C-alpha positions in Angstrom: 42.4 -56.8 -30.0 41.4 -56.5 -33.7 43.5 -57.1 -36.8 42.7 -56.3 -40.4 40.5 -53.4 -39.4 40.7 -52.0 -42.9 39.9 -48.5 -41.6 41.4 -45.3 -42.8 42.9 -43.3 -39.9 40.0 -40.8 -40.2 37.5 -43.6 -39.9 38.8 -45.1 -36.7 36.0 -43.3 -34.8 33.8 -46.2 -36.0 35.6 -48.4 -33.4 34.1 -46.4 -30.6 31.1 -48.1 -29.1 29.2 -47.5 -25.8 31.1 -50.3 -24.1 34.5 -49.0 -25.1 36.4 -46.4 -23.1 39.7 -46.3 -25.0 40.7 -47.1 -28.6 44.3 -47.4 -29.8 44.4 -47.9 -33.6 47.3 -48.2 -36.1 46.1 -47.8 -39.6 46.8 -46.2 -43.0 45.2 -43.7 -45.3 43.9 -46.6 -47.3 41.4 -49.4 -46.4 44.1 -52.0 -45.8 45.7 -53.6 -42.8 45.1 -52.1 -39.4 45.5 -53.2 -35.8 43.5 -52.0 -32.8 43.4 -52.4 -29.0 40.0 -51.7 -27.5 39.6 -51.2 -23.7 36.2 -52.0 -22.2 34.8 -49.2 -20.0 34.6 -51.5 -17.0 38.4 -52.2 -17.2 40.7 -49.9 -15.3 43.4 -48.9 -17.7 45.8 -45.9 -17.4 47.6 -45.5 -20.7 51.2 -44.4 -20.7 53.2 -44.4 -23.9 51.8 -45.5 -27.2 53.6 -46.8 -30.4 51.6 -46.9 -33.6 53.1 -48.5 -36.7 52.7 -46.2 -39.7 52.2 -49.3 -41.9 49.1 -50.4 -39.9 50.8 -53.6 -38.6 51.0 -53.1 -34.9 50.0 -51.0 -31.9 51.7 -51.0 -28.5 50.5 -49.3 -25.3 52.2 -49.4 -22.0 50.3 -48.5 -18.9 48.5 -49.8 -15.8 45.9 -52.5 -16.2 43.9 -52.9 -13.0 47.0 -51.5 -11.2 49.5 -53.8 -12.8 52.1 -52.3 -15.2 51.7 -53.9 -18.6 52.7 -53.5 -22.2 49.8 -54.4 -24.6 50.8 -55.4 -28.1 48.5 -56.2 -31.0 50.2 -57.3 -34.2 49.1 -58.1 -37.7 52.2 -59.8 -39.3 52.6 -59.8 -43.1 51.5 -63.1 -44.7 55.0 -63.7 -46.1 58.2 -64.5 -44.3 59.5 -61.1 -43.2 62.3 -61.6 -40.6 63.0 -57.8 -40.6 59.4 -57.1 -39.6 59.7 -59.4 -36.6 63.0 -57.9 -35.6 61.6 -54.4 -35.9 58.5 -55.3 -33.8 60.5 -57.0 -31.0 63.0 -54.1 -31.0 60.1 -51.6 -30.4 58.6 -53.3 -27.4 59.8 -51.3 -24.4 59.4 -51.5 -20.6 59.8 -55.3 -20.5 62.1 -55.0 -17.5 59.4 -53.4 -15.5 56.1 -54.4 -17.2 54.2 -57.6 -18.0 53.8 -58.3 -21.7 50.3 -59.1 -23.1 50.7 -59.8 -26.8 48.2 -61.0 -29.3 47.3 -60.8 -32.9 47.4 -62.4 -36.3 50.9 -63.9 -36.7 50.1 -65.3 -40.2 52.1 -68.4 -39.5 51.5 -72.1 -39.4 53.1 -74.6 -37.0 52.3 -77.7 -39.2 51.6 -77.0 -42.9 50.0 -80.5 -43.2 47.4 -79.6 -40.6 47.1 -75.8 -41.0 47.0 -75.5 -44.7 44.5 -76.9 -47.2 44.8 -78.0 -50.8 42.7 -76.8 -53.7 39.5 -78.5 -54.6 41.4 -80.5 -57.2 43.5 -82.0 -54.4 46.7 -80.2 -55.7 48.9 -78.7 -53.0 51.7 -76.3 -53.5 55.2 -77.9 -53.5 56.1 -76.3 -50.2 53.1 -77.9 -48.6 54.2 -81.4 -49.5 57.6 -81.0 -47.7 
């Protein structure tokens, strides 16, 4: 799974390599954002339905992975708090009653700002980091 591919839709062919059998890419017509799922040629995967976000933020593919029904989700969450994005994303995931979910990506979140964020070289931290 790749995030921030920064590939235009027309350039997604650059993701194809000799070891890859399938590429699922969600991008824009600009070199921003982008999420992709790459399937190795030695992995048995039968794709079913695919959902590509027009904003280049996620890609979802349901199918059979080595005979097991799965939904593959790769997400590149905006780096600001966007509850509507998360609701939209979760609402679009289908087949959860009959498929296993495999989800990964860049969630652009921190669990502990004291550990996961750094201060500037001057030692100054943003106010929200001190709380």
